[in-house]
C-alpha positions as CSV (number, residue, x, y, z in Angstrom):
1,M,104.5,86.6,115.1
2,P,101.4,88.7,114.1
3,K,97.9,87.6,115.1
4,H,95.4,86.9,112.4
5,F,91.6,86.6,112.5
6,L,90.5,84.3,109.7
7,T,87.8,82.4,111.7
8,I,86.3,82.6,115.1
9,L,88.4,79.6,116.1
10,D,91.5,81.8,115.8
11,I,90.6,83.4,119.1
12,P,90.9,80.9,122.0
13,G,87.6,80.4,123.9
14,D,88.6,82.3,127.0
15,E,90.0,85.2,125.0
16,A,86.9,85.2,122.8
17,R,84.8,85.8,125.8
18,Q,87.1,88.7,126.9
19,V,86.8,90.2,123.4
20,L,83.0,89.9,123.7
21,L,83.1,91.8,127.0
22,R,85.4,94.4,125.7
23,A,83.2,95.0,122.7
24,K,80.3,95.6,125.1
25,E,82.4,98.0,127.1
26,M,83.5,99.8,124.0
27,K,79.8,100.2,123.0
28,D,78.6,101.3,126.4
29,D,81.4,103.8,127.1
30,K,81.8,105.0,123.5
31,V,85.5,104.1,123.7
32,R,88.0,105.9,121.5
33,T,91.8,105.1,121.8
34,D,95.1,105.8,120.1
35,L,96.0,102.1,119.9
36,L,96.5,102.3,116.1
37,A,98.1,105.8,116.0
38,G,100.7,105.8,113.3
39,K,99.4,102.6,111.8
40,T,97.8,102.2,108.3
41,L,95.4,99.4,107.7
42,L,94.5,98.4,104.1
43,L,90.9,97.5,103.4
44,I,91.0,95.3,100.3
45,F,87.5,94.5,99.0
46,E,87.0,92.3,96.1
47,K,83.3,92.1,97.1
48,A,81.2,95.2,97.5
49,S,80.0,96.2,100.9
50,T,78.2,98.8,102.9
51,R,78.2,97.8,106.6
52,T,81.6,96.0,106.5
53,R,83.4,98.9,104.8
54,V,81.9,101.7,106.8
55,S,82.2,99.9,110.2
56,F,85.8,99.0,109.6
57,E,86.8,102.5,108.3
58,V,85.1,104.2,111.3
59,G,86.5,101.6,113.7
60,V,90.1,102.0,112.6
61,R,89.7,105.8,112.9
62,Q,88.2,105.5,116.3
63,L,91.3,103.6,117.4
64,G,93.6,106.3,116.0
65,G,94.6,104.6,112.8
66,D,94.4,105.4,109.1
67,P,92.3,103.1,106.8
68,V,93.1,103.0,103.1
69,F,90.3,101.4,101.0
70,I,91.1,99.4,97.9
71,A,88.2,98.4,95.7
72,S,88.0,95.4,93.4
73,R,88.8,97.5,90.3
74,D,91.9,98.7,92.1
75,S,93.0,95.4,93.5
76,Q,95.0,92.8,91.6
77,L,94.9,90.0,94.1
78,G,96.4,87.1,92.2
79,R,95.7,88.5,88.8
80,S,98.6,90.4,87.3
81,E,101.1,89.0,89.8
82,P,101.3,86.0,92.1
83,L,99.3,86.7,95.3
84,K,102.4,85.8,97.4
85,D,104.3,88.7,95.8
86,T,101.4,91.1,96.5
87,A,101.5,89.9,100.2
88,R,105.2,90.7,100.5
89,V,104.9,94.1,99.0
90,L,101.8,95.2,101.0
91,S,103.6,94.1,104.2
92,R,106.2,96.7,103.6
93,Y,103.6,99.5,103.1
94,A,101.0,98.9,105.8
95,D,100.4,97.5,109.3
96,G,97.5,95.2,108.6
97,L,95.2,93.9,105.9
98,I,91.4,93.7,106.2
99,V,90.2,91.6,103.3
100,R,86.8,90.9,101.8
101,T,87.2,88.3,99.0
102,F,86.1,85.0,97.6
103,G,88.3,82.0,98.5
104,Q,89.6,81.5,102.0
105,E,92.8,80.3,100.4
106,K,93.6,83.9,99.4
107,L,93.8,84.9,103.1
108,Q,96.0,81.9,103.9
109,T,98.4,83.0,101.2
110,L,98.5,86.6,102.6
111,V,99.2,85.2,106.0
112,E,101.9,82.8,104.7
113,Y,103.9,85.3,102.7
114,G,103.1,88.6,104.4
115,G,104.4,89.8,107.8
116,I,101.4,91.7,109.0
117,P,98.0,90.8,110.6
118,V,95.2,89.7,108.3
119,V,91.5,90.1,109.2
120,N,88.8,88.2,107.4
121,A,86.1,90.7,106.4
122,L,84.2,87.9,104.5
123,T,85.0,85.0,102.3
124,D,82.9,82.4,100.6
125,E,83.7,80.1,103.5
126,Y,83.4,82.3,106.6
127,H,82.1,85.6,107.9
128,P,83.7,85.7,111.4
129,C,83.4,89.5,112.1
130,Q,79.7,89.3,111.5
131,I,79.2,86.3,113.8
132,M,81.2,87.9,116.6
133,A,79.0,90.9,116.3
134,D,76.0,88.6,116.4
135,M,77.4,87.1,119.6
136,L,77.5,90.5,121.1
137,T,73.9,91.2,120.0
138,M,72.7,88.0,121.7
139,F,74.9,88.5,124.8
140,E,73.3,91.9,125.4
141,R,70.0,90.1,125.9
142,T,71.0,86.7,127.2
143,P,74.5,86.6,128.7
144,D,74.2,82.8,129.3
145,L,74.8,81.9,125.7
146,E,75.6,78.3,126.6
147,N,72.0,77.9,127.7
148,R,70.5,79.2,124.5
149,K,69.3,77.6,121.3
150,V,70.1,79.2,118.0
151,A,68.4,78.3,114.8
152,W,69.8,78.7,111.3
153,V,67.2,78.5,108.4
154,G,68.5,78.6,104.8
155,D,71.7,78.1,102.9
156,G,74.6,76.3,104.5
157,N,76.9,79.2,103.5
158,N,79.7,81.3,105.1
159,M,77.3,82.5,107.8
160,A,76.2,79.0,108.7
161,H,79.8,77.9,108.8
162,S,80.6,80.7,111.2
163,F,77.6,80.0,113.4
164,I,78.9,76.4,113.6
165,N,82.3,77.6,114.7
166,G,80.6,80.0,117.2
167,A,78.9,77.0,118.8
168,V,82.3,75.6,119.6
169,T,83.5,78.8,121.2
170,F,80.3,80.0,123.0
171,G,78.6,76.8,123.7
172,Y,75.0,77.5,122.5
173,E,72.9,74.7,120.9
174,L,72.7,75.2,117.1
175,A,70.0,73.7,114.9
176,L,70.5,74.2,111.1
177,A,67.7,73.6,108.6
178,C,69.0,73.5,105.0
179,P,67.4,72.2,101.8
180,Q,69.0,69.2,100.2
181,G,72.1,70.1,98.3
182,Y,72.6,73.3,100.3
183,E,74.0,71.9,103.5
184,P,77.1,73.3,105.2
185,D,80.5,71.9,104.5
186,A,80.6,68.5,106.1
187,A,84.3,68.9,107.2
188,I,83.5,72.1,109.0
189,L,80.5,70.5,110.7
190,D,82.3,67.4,111.7
191,K,85.2,69.3,113.1
192,A,82.9,71.4,115.3
193,V,81.2,68.3,116.6
194,T,84.5,66.8,117.4
195,L,85.4,69.9,119.4
196,G,82.3,69.5,121.4
197,A,79.8,71.7,119.6
198,K,76.1,70.9,120.0
199,V,75.0,71.1,116.4
200,T,72.2,69.3,114.6
201,L,71.2,69.4,110.9
202,T,67.7,68.9,109.5
203,R,65.7,69.7,106.4
204,D,62.7,70.9,108.4
205,P,62.7,74.6,109.4
206,A,60.0,74.0,112.0
207,E,62.2,71.4,113.7
208,A,65.2,73.7,113.8
209,V,63.2,76.7,115.1
210,S,61.3,74.7,117.8
211,G,62.2,76.3,121.1
212,A,64.9,78.5,119.6
213,H,65.8,81.8,121.3
214,Y,67.3,83.3,118.2
215,V,66.3,82.6,114.6
216,N,68.8,83.4,111.9
217,T,68.7,83.5,108.1
218,D,70.4,85.0,105.1
219,V,69.7,85.6,101.4
220,W,69.1,82.5,99.3
221,A,71.6,83.6,96.6
222,S,74.7,85.3,98.0
223,M,77.0,87.6,96.1
224,G,78.4,85.8,93.0
225,Q,75.4,83.4,92.9
226,E,72.9,85.6,91.2
227,E,72.6,83.4,88.2
228,E,71.3,80.7,90.5
229,Q,68.5,82.8,91.8
230,K,65.5,81.0,90.2
231,K,67.0,77.6,90.9
232,R,67.5,78.6,94.5
233,E,64.0,80.0,94.9
234,A,62.6,76.6,94.0
235,A,65.0,74.7,96.3
236,F,64.3,77.0,99.3
237,A,60.5,77.0,99.0
238,G,59.2,76.6,102.5
239,F,62.3,78.1,104.1
240,E,61.0,81.7,104.5
241,V,61.1,82.9,108.1
242,D,57.5,84.1,108.6
243,D,55.2,84.7,111.5
244,D,54.1,81.0,111.7
245,L,57.7,79.8,111.8
246,M,58.7,82.4,114.4
247,A,55.8,81.3,116.6
248,K,57.5,77.9,116.9
249,G,60.5,79.5,118.7
250,A,60.8,80.2,122.4
251,D,58.8,82.9,124.1
252,D,60.2,86.2,123.0
253,A,62.4,84.6,120.3
254,K,64.4,87.1,118.3
255,F,64.9,87.3,114.5
256,M,68.4,88.0,113.2
257,H,69.8,88.7,109.7
258,C,73.3,89.9,108.6
259,L,71.7,92.2,105.9
260,P,71.0,93.1,103.2
261,A,67.6,91.2,103.4
262,H,65.3,90.2,100.6
263,R,61.8,90.7,102.1
264,G,59.4,88.2,100.7
265,E,62.1,85.6,100.1
266,E,64.1,84.4,103.1
267,V,62.1,86.6,105.6
268,S,58.6,88.1,105.5
269,E,58.1,91.8,105.8
270,S,56.1,91.3,109.0
271,V,58.9,89.4,110.8
272,F,61.6,91.8,109.5
273,E,59.8,94.9,110.8
274,S,58.4,93.2,114.0
275,P,59.6,94.0,117.5
276,A,61.3,90.5,117.5
277,S,63.7,91.8,114.8
278,I,67.1,92.9,116.2
279,V,68.8,93.3,112.9
280,W,69.7,97.0,113.4
281,D,71.5,96.1,116.7
282,Q,73.5,93.5,114.7
283,A,74.5,96.0,112.2
284,E,75.6,98.6,114.8
285,N,77.5,95.9,116.7
286,R,79.8,95.3,113.7
287,L,81.5,98.6,114.6
288,H,82.0,97.8,118.3
289,M,83.1,94.2,117.8
290,Q,85.5,95.0,115.0
291,K,87.2,97.5,117.3
292,A,87.5,94.9,120.0
293,I,89.0,92.4,117.5
294,L,91.5,94.9,116.3
295,E,92.4,95.6,119.9
296,W,92.9,91.9,120.5
297,I,95.3,91.8,117.5
298,Y,97.3,94.9,118.2
299,K,97.4,95.4,121.9
């Protein structure tokens, strides 16, 4: 049976830590392999991307494979034919699917009817490759993740969901501050708590950031939500990560963002460009972590 990576929880905890260590090794040693030699991986993107596309294409090539990119205008996932039919056809052409799409259910269908690995490059529900890269970024500074507090300030979106799952696997304390009506999915949160995650939810950003070692945020209106921009700006008033909010974190607290960032909305220019900002390491680490994830799948 092929391995799939749809959420962080698809990698058992002990194995996830090994993937983390391997990603660090790949970064430090500039690892190139022929693991994917003779293999073709399809990158099917129904949502536009810069970092995700480039990091996956480069990563596949650095592992000896051939990436084939399919943009939304070229993709017909579930439009002109049933998605289950597309899954069965693509499984006969390629050795893996890296998919950036809307609903998580599309990935589930590709897994159910295809016979090749499926990697979640982003859905509306989860962004596991980004969060695993964020774990690497944190691990490089504080390897004892289980003794760290992580704050999430903003929308209870796919990033928040993945940080919640990450708290299950890596044991850090997670405090989320979300406006009313923009909380994370209750089922995802409840499951994580049941699995032992240390997660709290508040409407007060200062409470969430208090003593936090890492402060995370994301855009207020994600891709596909642009028509809600004005409504969201009103709902998220007071949720900007600025210098005053960062000062409530632990000494030497770091700022994190998956990018692209809207300076002056979810984060101030001064915080984004400050020494506390580690966003460029996060972006770089997408490459190294995705290589480690692919190695976990195909080795």
